[in-house]
N, C-alpha and C positions, 0 to 999 in steps of 0.2 A: 292855554296862555303859550303859546313859541318864545322862546329865550331868546332874545335879544347881543351881537356880540357891544359890548361898549369902546367907545372912541377912545382910543388916545387922551384927548381932551375933553371928557364928559369930565362933569366939575362930581365931585365924588366925597364923600365927610365918611371919614372914618371918627366915629366915638371910640374914646380907649385907647388912640389910637400911643401913647408910650407906657402902653401896658405889655406882658409877655405876648398875648396875642396882636392886640392890637398893632403896636412895634413891628413884628413880623410883615402881621400886612401889608405895612408902608412899606416896607420896602424893600417884599416882591412887587408891589405899582411900581416902584421908581426902577426894581432890575426890569420888567417888562414894555417901562419908555411911558405910563404914567405920565401927563404931565401937570391935575390939577388936583392934585389934592389939598383939601380943606381938612384939620387937624386943632383940636379945642386945648389948655389945658384945665385944671378946677377950675386953675382961680379969671381963666377968660371967659370960659362958659360953665357952670353949675347946672351940669344935668338934673341936678334933682328939682331946678325949680322951673316950674313950668311955664310962668311969662318969656323968662331968660331964653328959654329950646324955642319958644313960639318966636317971638323975637328972632332968634337966630335963621330958623329956617325962612321966614321973611325976606330978610335983608338979604341970604346967601343962596336962598335957591338950587340948593345939592340937586342932584340928577338921579344920583342912587347912594345911600347910608349904608353903613356897615354897621349893626353894634355890638360892638369888641369894649364898650363899658359896663364892666360891673365890681362891685363888690364882693371880696374875693377869697378863701384862708384854707386853715385845713382843719381838720374835728378839733385843733382848740380854739379857731376862732369863733369858727360856728355853731360848738356849745355854750361860748359866755356873749356874742352877741348875736342872740337867734330875735330880735324886736329890730337889731342893725339892717341883719342878712337879708329880712323881710320887707322891709319897709323903703330903703332906700333902693333892691332890686328894682320893687315895685315899679317907684314910681321915676328910676332912669329910665327904663326901656317904656312905659307907659306914654311918657314925652316924646322921647323918640318914635315911635310908631302913631301915637295918636297924630302929632306933627307931620310925619312923612306925609298922612294921606290926607293931613288939611291942605297941605301944600303942590299934591302933587309931583311928589317923589317917583321917579319911572317903576326904580326897585330895590328894596329894604330887605337887609343879611343879617338877619337873629342868631347868634349864637350862645345855642347854651352849655350845659355840659352832662358828663355820664350820669350824674347822679341822681337824674329825672326817677332812673328803672326807677323798681321794687326792689328791696333790700336781695328778696331772693329769688331774683325772677330766674327762666330758664334762662342759659349759656349755651351760644353767645348771644348778649342779649340785640332782639331786633327792631322798631319803630314800631310794630303794632303793643310788644308789650306793656307801653307807657299805660298808667293805673290801673294793670290788673293784679296789684298789691302794693300792702304797705313800704312806707320809708324807708331807708336806714336814719335812724333817728338822729345820727351824729351831724347830716348835715341837707335832714328833710326844710328847714327853714330857708334856704339855699335853693334849693330844688322847688319846693311849693313857686317860689317869683319865677325862676326859668319854665317851670310848666304853663305858669303863667303867660308868659314870655311867646312860646309856642303858640297855646291858641290861642293870643290877642292877635296872631298874623294872617292863625287861619278865618277866627272872624272878619280880621279884615278886606279881605279873599272873600270870602263871603259875603260882606254885606257892603259893599265899596269896593269891590276888581281890583284891587290894590294886589301889585305881584309883589306877594312880602311871601322869605322863606324862609324855613329856621334849619340849621346844620347843629348837629349835637358833638363836638369835639372830645375825646378821650383828654384823662390824664394827660396832661403838656407840660414842656419844659422848654429849654432853650437861653436867647441871651436876654436881657432883658425878665428873667424872672423873681420872683421873690425870697431873699432868704432868708430871712426874718424870723428867728425860730419860733416868735409866736403865731405867729399866722404864715406861714409858710404852707405851704403841702412839702409830699414827705421826698419824694426828689432832690428839690435842693437844699430841704432842712438837713438831709444829710452827706451831700456837697457838701451844706459849710460844716456841720458835724465832724465830719471827717480830716478835712481839712487842718480846724481846729486844736483838733485831736491830732497830730501830725506836725504841727509849729508846737505846743505844745508838750511833746512827747510823752502821752501819756499812755498808759501800757492799758490800756484800755478805752472800751466807749459803750455808749448804753445804749442802743436802740429800744422803742416801745413796738410792745405787745408780742409775737409770735412769731414773725415772722414768716410766717403760713398762708398770709390772703397772697390771693390772685388777681393781678395789673397788669392797665396795656398803657403802652405810654409813644407819645408823639410830640418829633419836634417841632419845634414851633413852627418851625419855615414848612413844614413841610404843608403843616395845618395853612396857614396863610397859601404858598400854593391849588390849598383843596378852594378855601372859598375864592377865590377869582374865578377857578375854573367853575364853582356852584353858578358862582352870577351872570357868566355866559352860556351855561349848557340845563340850569336845571332849574323849572317853572313850579314847583307841585307845590300840596296845600299839605303834603303827609313830609313832616321834617327830615334830615337824614343825618346817619353815623356818622360820624368822620372820625378812622380810625387807625390805627398799621395793622391790625389783626393778630397781632404778634401779644401772647404775653409773658408773666415775669412772678415770680415768685418777687417778696421782700427780702422774703431772705436774700437770697439769686441776687434782689438790684441792691443790695447795699454790698455786697463782695464787689460785682461789678464796678460799682463806687467806692469802694477801698482800695481797688488795682490801678483805678483811674487817677487817683487822690497820691498812694504812694505811701499810704498807713499799714505800718506794719503793726499794728497793736490785735487785742481779742474783741468782738464784738460778744457784747452781752443782750442780752434780749429784758427786757423787764417787762414780764406778763401781767404784773398787774396796770398794766395801760389796755388800753381799747384796740383793735385791731380793725374797727371798720366792718364795712361788708366784707364776706369770705370771696366773695369772686368778683370781677371788674369787665365780662369782655365786649366787645362790641361788637355787632353782626356791620360789618363794612362793605357788601357785599352790591349793595344798592348803590352804593356810589362808584367802588370796581369794578360794576357794570357798565359804568358811565365814561370811562377811558382813564378813569383818574389811577394812581398808583404812591400809594411814599416811597421813599428815595434811601434817609438817611437812618439807618441800621442803632438799635441802640446805644453798644458802643463807640460808634463816633460820632454819637448825639451827646452824651456827656462829660465825651470826649471834648468838644466844643463848647459846653455852657459852664466846665469847668474852667478851662478857658476863656470864656468871658466874666467868672464869677473870681478867678485873678485880676483880671483886669478891671474889672470895678473899687473889688478890697483895696487896690496900690492908688485908684482916683482919689477915692475915700479915704484913705492914708495922709494922699499925698496935701490935701485942702488942709 
């Protein structure tokens, strides 16, 4: 299939438009002049409801669909809600992908996660390493659902000729992130914990694990630019990695966040808590070869994320 450029008036449905990734994609579409975007809150459209999703497709007839909707969370959330992470993510993507085929959507972009790769995959992780070994146990339920989504897009391409593509972003952060300490990922959790330690003038702050795992991070606005770029320049069955191609240890990350937030206490590492995968760096060379590169470095991105956290915190306090 040959990718075609979207028209600025193309009807685009962005599922999950209020989340971290979805809201960034929505902002980027608007910045580029797209003026026919469709978004639905969960109250307006429950993506777990097959009939409701089918009725939505029949009524709105979107030309393009981006599936940025998912039940997401960190190690704690994945460990405590395995059934919910598996069922809800499977149901959401099944409804969106099947409905897109049934109602003739021109192109669909399915977004997954770097956790689809085996726990001990060679580094950096190339797309062909999928399903070559056991998954990381702390997030396997989410990973299994996302792998199924990739395979579903591939199956619909083969059987029905649908132009459905999949992209696997690395760890993301930015505006509209989730800062709930029970369900958040590592970077937003660190921002909140360091901020609260600063406000409370705590002499020390506890971080989980040893601090040794290596992680890659991508600012959400960079991810959004990549997604729109792929919609217009990519049309292959193989999913494609979306990363920054740089990595940092959790210990180093904590020190950057500590500096940005301005916390002057001591970091204590609770080694009784799990580390997760020892290293997760994706090989994004296929995407880079298409002509896309990230533009926001980690320190700048964390400053922007912290500004967003402060803004949202003050808005919540004012209510």
